[in-house]
C-alpha positions in Angstrom: 108.4 106.6 62.8 109.2 105.4 59.2 107.3 102.6 57.5 110.3 100.2 57.9 110.6 101.0 61.6 106.9 100.3 62.0 107.3 96.9 60.3 110.3 96.1 62.4 108.4 96.9 65.6 105.5 94.6 64.3 108.0 91.8 63.9 109.3 92.3 67.4 105.8 92.4 68.8 105.0 89.1 67.0 108.1 87.6 68.6 106.6 88.3 72.0 103.1 87.3 70.9 104.1 83.8 69.7 106.8 82.9 72.2 107.3 82.9 76.0 110.4 83.9 78.0 111.8 86.3 75.4 115.0 88.0 76.9 116.2 91.2 75.5 119.9 91.3 74.9 120.1 94.5 73.0 116.8 96.3 72.5 115.6 96.3 68.9 118.7 94.2 67.8 119.1 91.0 69.7 116.8 88.6 71.6 117.3 85.3 73.3 114.7 82.5 73.7 115.3 79.3 75.8 114.6 75.9 74.3 114.6 72.8 76.4 114.5 69.4 74.7 115.4 65.9 75.9 118.1 66.4 78.6 119.6 69.4 76.9 118.9 73.1 77.4 119.7 75.3 74.4 118.7 78.8 73.3 118.0 80.6 70.1 119.7 84.0 69.6 117.6 86.1 67.2 119.8 88.8 65.7 118.2 91.6 63.7 120.8 93.1 61.3 120.8 96.8 60.5 119.0 96.1 57.2 116.1 94.4 59.0 113.3 94.0 58.0 114.5 94.3 54.4 117.0 91.6 55.2 116.0 88.4 57.1 117.0 87.8 60.7 120.0 85.7 61.6 119.1 83.0 64.2 122.0 81.2 65.9 121.8 78.1 68.1 123.6 77.8 71.4 125.5 75.8 72.6 127.8 75.5 69.6 128.2 72.3 67.7 124.6 71.2 67.4 123.7 68.8 64.6 120.3 69.1 62.9 119.2 69.3 59.3 118.1 72.9 59.9 121.4 74.0 61.5 124.5 74.9 59.5 127.6 76.3 61.4 125.4 77.0 64.4 123.1 79.1 62.3 119.5 78.2 61.3 119.7 78.1 57.5 117.9 80.9 55.6 115.7 78.6 53.5 114.1 77.4 56.7 113.3 80.9 57.7 112.0 82.0 54.3 111.2 78.9 52.2 109.2 81.1 49.9 111.3 84.2 50.2 111.6 86.8 53.0 108.7 89.1 53.1 109.4 92.6 54.4 105.8 93.6 54.8 104.6 90.5 56.8 105.3 90.5 60.5 106.1 86.8 60.6 109.2 86.7 62.9 107.3 85.4 65.9 105.8 82.5 63.9 109.1 81.6 62.3 110.9 81.4 65.7 108.0 79.5 67.2 108.1 77.0 64.3 111.9 76.5 64.8 111.4 75.8 68.6 108.5 73.4 67.8 110.7 71.5 65.3 113.5 71.2 67.8 111.1 70.0 70.4 109.8 67.2 68.1 113.3 66.3 66.7 115.9 67.5 69.2 119.3 68.5 67.8 122.3 66.5 69.0 125.8 67.6 69.9 128.6 66.8 67.5 131.1 64.2 68.7 134.3 65.5 70.3 137.6 63.6 70.7 137.4 61.1 73.6 133.6 61.3 73.9 131.3 58.3 73.5 129.1 57.6 70.5 125.8 58.4 72.1 125.4 61.9 70.5 126.7 60.6 67.2 124.1 57.8 67.2 121.4 60.3 68.2 122.4 62.6 65.4 122.3 59.8 62.8 118.9 58.7 64.1 117.7 62.2 63.8 118.9 62.5 60.2 117.4 59.1 59.3 114.0 60.3 60.7 113.9 62.7 57.8 114.0 59.8 55.3 110.2 59.9 54.8 110.3 63.6 53.7 112.4 65.6 51.3 115.6 66.9 52.8 115.5 70.6 53.6 116.7 72.7 50.8 120.3 73.7 50.6 120.6 77.4 50.8 122.0 79.2 47.8 125.4 80.7 48.2 125.2 84.1 49.9 127.7 86.7 50.6 129.3 86.4 54.1 127.7 89.7 55.1 124.3 88.1 55.0 125.3 85.6 57.7 127.4 87.9 59.9 126.8 91.0 61.9 128.0 94.5 61.1 130.6 94.2 63.8 132.1 91.2 62.2 132.3 93.0 58.9 134.2 95.8 60.5 136.8 93.4 61.9 137.0 91.4 58.7 137.9 94.4 56.6 140.9 95.3 58.8 144.5 94.3 57.9 146.7 92.2 60.1 148.6 95.2 61.3 145.4 96.9 62.3 144.2 93.8 64.2 147.5 93.5 65.9 147.2 97.1 67.0 143.7 96.5 68.4 145.1 93.5 70.4 148.1 95.4 71.8 146.8 99.0 72.2 144.0 99.4 74.7 143.2 103.0 73.6 142.9 101.9 70.0 140.7 99.0 70.9 138.5 101.2 73.1 138.0 103.7 70.3 137.2 100.9 67.8 134.9 99.2 70.3 133.1 102.5 71.0 132.5 103.1 67.3 129.9 100.4 67.0 126.3 101.6 66.8 125.2 99.1 69.4 127.9 100.2 71.8 127.0 103.8 71.3 123.3 103.0 71.9 124.2 101.0 75.1 126.3 103.8 76.4 123.5 106.3 75.6 121.1 104.1 77.5 123.6 103.8 80.4 124.0 107.6 80.5 120.3 108.1 80.5 119.8 105.6 83.3 122.7 107.2 85.2 121.2 110.7 84.8 117.8 109.3 85.8 119.2 107.8 88.9 121.1 111.0 89.8 117.9 113.1 89.3 115.9 110.7 91.4 118.6 110.8 94.1 118.6 114.6 94.0 114.9 114.6 94.3 115.0 112.3 97.3 117.7 114.4 98.9 115.5 117.5 98.3 112.8 115.9 100.4 115.2 115.2 103.4 114.1 118.3 105.4 110.4 117.5 104.8 110.9 113.9 105.9 112.9 115.0 109.0 110.1 117.5 109.9 107.4 114.9 109.5 109.4 112.5 111.5 109.7 115.0 114.3 106.0 115.8 114.2 105.2 112.1 114.3 107.5 111.7 117.3 105.7 114.5 119.2 102.3 113.0 118.3 103.5 109.6 119.5 104.6 111.1 122.8 101.3 113.0 123.2 99.4 109.8 122.5 101.4 107.9 125.1 100.7 110.6 127.7 97.0 110.7 126.9 96.8 106.9 126.9 98.4 106.9 130.4 95.9 109.4 131.7 93.0 107.5 130.1 94.2 104.2 131.7 94.4 105.9 135.1 90.9 107.4 134.8 89.5 104.1 133.6 91.0 102.4 136.6 89.4 105.0 138.9 86.1 104.6 137.2 86.3 100.9 137.6 86.9 101.3 141.3 84.0 103.7 141.6 81.7 101.4 139.8 82.8 98.5 142.0 81.5 100.3 145.1 78.0 100.2 143.6 78.1 96.8 142.0 75.4 94.3 143.0 77.7 92.1 144.9 79.2 95.0 146.8 75.9 96.5 147.8 74.5 93.1 148.8 77.6 92.4 151.0 77.4 95.8 152.6 73.6 95.3 153.3 74.3 91.9 154.9 77.0 93.5 157.0 74.7 96.3 158.2 72.0 93.8 159.1 74.5 91.8 161.2 75.8 95.0 162.8 72.3 96.2 163.8 71.5 92.8 165.2 74.7 92.8 167.2 74.1 96.2 168.6 70.6 95.4 169.7 71.8 92.2 171.4 74.6 94.2 173.1 72.0 96.7 174.5 69.8 93.8 175.7 72.8 92.3 177.5 73.7 95.6 179.1 70.1 95.9 180.5 70.4 92.3 181.9 73.7 93.2 183.5 72.1 96.2 185.2 74.0 98.8 183.3 70.9 100.4 181.8 67.7 101.5 183.4 64.4 100.5 182.0 63.6 103.6 180.0 67.0 103.9 178.4 66.9 100.2 177.4 63.5 100.5 175.8 64.4 103.6 173.9 67.8 102.3 172.5 66.6 98.7 171.9 63.5 99.9 170.0 65.6 102.1 167.7 68.2 99.5 167.0 65.6 96.7 166.3 63.7 99.1 164.1 66.9 99.7 162.0 67.6 96.0 162.1 64.2 95.0 160.8 64.3 97.6 158.0 67.7 96.4 156.8 66.7 92.8 157.1 63.5 93.5 155.2 65.5 95.1 152.4 68.0 92.2 152.3 65.2 89.7 152.2 63.5 91.5 149.4 66.7 91.9 147.4 67.5 88.2 147.7 63.9 87.2 146.9 63.5 89.4 143.9 67.1 89.1 142.7 67.5 92.9 142.6 71.2 92.8 142.7 71.7 89.9 140.3 72.3 90.9 136.7 69.8 89.2 134.4 71.0 87.8 131.2 68.6 88.8 128.3 67.1 85.9 126.4 
């Protein structure tokens, strides 16, 4: 990178450093900065001519027709940009633009009057100009060649004859060739071509991964199906385990123990009733009744102990 290119880049860097919301129109050539004041939204268009940084920038104000002591024909006058002369070696572009925006914020420009409009803007413009009465008026720029205030494109058009201009207006091919001859247009087309090629390469790269993506998708589908199958088996086994545990839960065991006590008692009572009815002899009655009451008392003892000591009640730790 040459020394002038380095200085140009430093100017551009300072533009970003001292200002917010810088929009790139043409990289390295044209930048736009919004500027809101009063009830009007305007913008500064910073144009870096081909000779920049040896030549000063050209800063235009949009919308057209703004009145301000610093504006002449929609262009910020050069003596405002470089009151002590433009310095090639000082990266001051950002500070200059920031100073212009600050000036416009303090003393907003006004639109020039148009036919049929009211006098509000005219009054605002006169008030603005009168506000400069306490200070010397801004210096009037010295006469400069038109090329200093115009772009290279305008110079190319200005040098053409009326016949050549007429041909450009009527012949689409001639106009396209002329339009494409500008350095900015060639640069933009180069950038477009690079972006197009980059997008195409990226698309080809993505297409090249199609088989891999399809394979991974198939594997993911198989794994998902396997997961669902294993999950179903797990849920079934968990249900069976829960049922098995329920058979040995404290409430189930206690209920079954109570039922067995009641059953033993009923059987012994039934044997006693059979003896009273004469259906059993003495020896058979004693033998059966003794065994049934023995079982009854064992079960009743276990139930009483379980209820007394809370053996089947889950204790909550403290």
